[in-house]
Residue frames as qw, qx, qy, qz and C-alpha x, y, z in Angstrom:
[[0.087, -0.579, 0.658, 0.474, -9.74, 19.62, -16.60],
 [0.848, 0.352, 0.372, -0.135, -10.45, 17.91, -19.92],
 [0.317, -0.375, 0.661, 0.568, -8.50, 16.76, -22.97],
 [0.584, 0.518, -0.165, -0.604, -9.37, 17.03, -26.61],
 [0.278, 0.369, -0.865, -0.196, -7.55, 13.75, -27.39],
 [0.877, -0.150, -0.206, -0.406, -9.63, 10.57, -27.38],
 [0.559, -0.502, 0.646, -0.138, -8.71, 7.64, -25.17],
 [0.655, 0.367, -0.627, -0.208, -7.04, 4.64, -26.79],
 [0.941, -0.322, 0.000, -0.103, -7.09, 1.19, -25.33],
 [0.308, -0.721, 0.614, 0.093, -3.73, 0.13, -23.89],
 [0.864, 0.388, -0.309, -0.085, -1.91, -2.09, -26.32],
 [0.754, -0.583, 0.287, 0.102, 0.29, -4.34, -24.12],
 [0.854, 0.174, 0.240, 0.428, 2.55, -5.38, -26.99],
 [0.382, 0.680, 0.074, 0.621, 3.21, -1.80, -28.07],
 [0.196, -0.830, 0.077, -0.517, 2.73, 0.29, -24.98],
 [0.576, -0.617, 0.489, -0.222, 4.05, -2.11, -22.28],
 [0.760, 0.371, -0.530, -0.069, 6.44, -4.54, -23.93],
 [0.728, -0.535, 0.408, -0.129, 7.64, -7.43, -21.76],
 [0.320, 0.514, -0.790, -0.090, 10.45, -9.89, -22.04],
 [0.785, -0.122, -0.602, -0.079, 10.28, -13.61, -21.25],
 [0.404, 0.060, -0.618, 0.671, 12.20, -12.71, -18.11],
 [0.289, -0.171, 0.191, -0.922, 9.51, -10.25, -17.07],
 [0.773, -0.179, -0.325, -0.515, 6.81, -12.81, -17.52],
 [0.677, -0.011, -0.680, 0.282, 8.86, -15.32, -15.46],
 [0.163, 0.100, -0.501, 0.844, 9.20, -12.82, -12.67],
 [0.518, -0.175, -0.026, -0.837, 5.52, -11.99, -12.70],
 [0.811, -0.098, -0.508, -0.275, 4.61, -15.62, -12.57],
 [0.547, 0.032, -0.674, 0.495, 7.00, -16.27, -9.71],
 [0.037, -0.071, 0.407, -0.910, 5.41, -13.46, -7.65],
 [0.469, -0.295, -0.479, -0.681, 1.87, -14.48, -8.35],
 [0.746, -0.429, -0.504, -0.075, 1.44, -16.67, -5.23],
 [0.377, 0.127, -0.487, 0.778, 3.64, -14.60, -2.85],
 [0.274, -0.735, -0.609, 0.115, 1.45, -13.67, 0.09],
 [0.060, 0.799, 0.029, 0.597, 0.91, -10.00, 0.77],
 [0.450, -0.117, -0.576, 0.673, 2.62, -8.55, 3.82],
 [0.251, -0.893, -0.373, -0.011, 0.85, -6.47, 6.39],
 [0.119, 0.922, -0.188, 0.316, 2.49, -3.31, 7.50],
 [0.614, -0.681, 0.394, -0.067, 4.26, -4.81, 10.48],
 [0.889, 0.014, 0.380, 0.255, 5.69, -7.68, 8.43],
 [0.553, 0.753, 0.066, 0.350, 6.80, -5.23, 5.80],
 [0.149, -0.911, 0.314, -0.220, 8.76, -3.22, 8.39],
 [0.791, -0.422, 0.442, 0.046, 10.34, -6.40, 9.67],
 [0.841, 0.377, 0.257, 0.292, 11.43, -7.29, 6.20],
 [0.296, 0.888, -0.108, 0.335, 13.01, -3.87, 5.69],
 [0.465, -0.783, 0.389, -0.138, 14.74, -4.10, 9.01],
 [0.899, -0.153, 0.384, 0.143, 16.15, -7.54, 8.16],
 [0.703, 0.619, 0.101, 0.335, 17.78, -6.13, 5.02],
 [0.574, -0.490, -0.013, 0.656, 19.86, -3.56, 6.94],
 [0.172, 0.888, -0.039, -0.425, 21.11, -0.29, 5.60],
 [0.797, 0.571, -0.036, 0.192, 22.96, -0.13, 2.27],
 [0.756, -0.215, -0.022, 0.618, 26.71, -0.09, 2.47],
 [0.130, -0.819, -0.025, 0.558, 28.28, 3.39, 2.76],
 [0.248, -0.295, 0.601, 0.700, 30.30, 2.92, -0.48],
 [0.193, 0.500, 0.786, 0.307, 27.05, 2.24, -2.33],
 [0.032, -0.892, -0.364, 0.265, 25.57, 5.46, -0.99],
 [0.263, -0.643, 0.266, 0.669, 28.74, 7.41, -2.01],
 [0.282, 0.017, 0.720, 0.635, 28.50, 6.13, -5.64],
 [0.202, 0.718, 0.666, -0.008, 24.96, 7.42, -6.03],
 [0.192, 0.014, 0.176, 0.965, 24.70, 10.55, -8.12],
 [0.264, 0.456, 0.379, -0.761, 21.97, 13.15, -8.30],
 [0.644, 0.583, 0.470, -0.157, 19.56, 13.57, -11.23],
 [0.425, 0.885, -0.178, -0.070, 22.08, 15.60, -13.22],
 [0.866, 0.247, -0.278, 0.335, 25.00, 13.32, -12.38],
 [0.053, 0.695, -0.376, 0.611, 26.19, 15.59, -9.61],
 [0.320, -0.091, -0.807, 0.488, 27.04, 14.61, -5.97],
 [0.401, -0.685, -0.447, -0.413, 23.88, 15.05, -3.91],
 [0.519, -0.801, 0.182, -0.237, 25.43, 14.93, -0.47],
 [0.367, 0.503, -0.746, 0.238, 28.50, 13.71, 1.31],
 [0.871, -0.381, -0.287, -0.116, 28.27, 10.63, 3.48],
 [0.088, -0.776, 0.532, -0.326, 30.45, 11.09, 6.54]]
């Protein structure tokens, strides 16, 4: 598969604009150690499931109800 369009360099100011808050978040995460798979699973388990009312408020891609939480 090929394209007739040439490749342009990514212009971060135009193509990926960031806010000062984005930069702050990226800097805060710079030194966070990476989790191995087991540590990641433990982190997810510690968060617990989302509340049922939060799940009920979620809508599908077209704004419709996706499923009913019993």
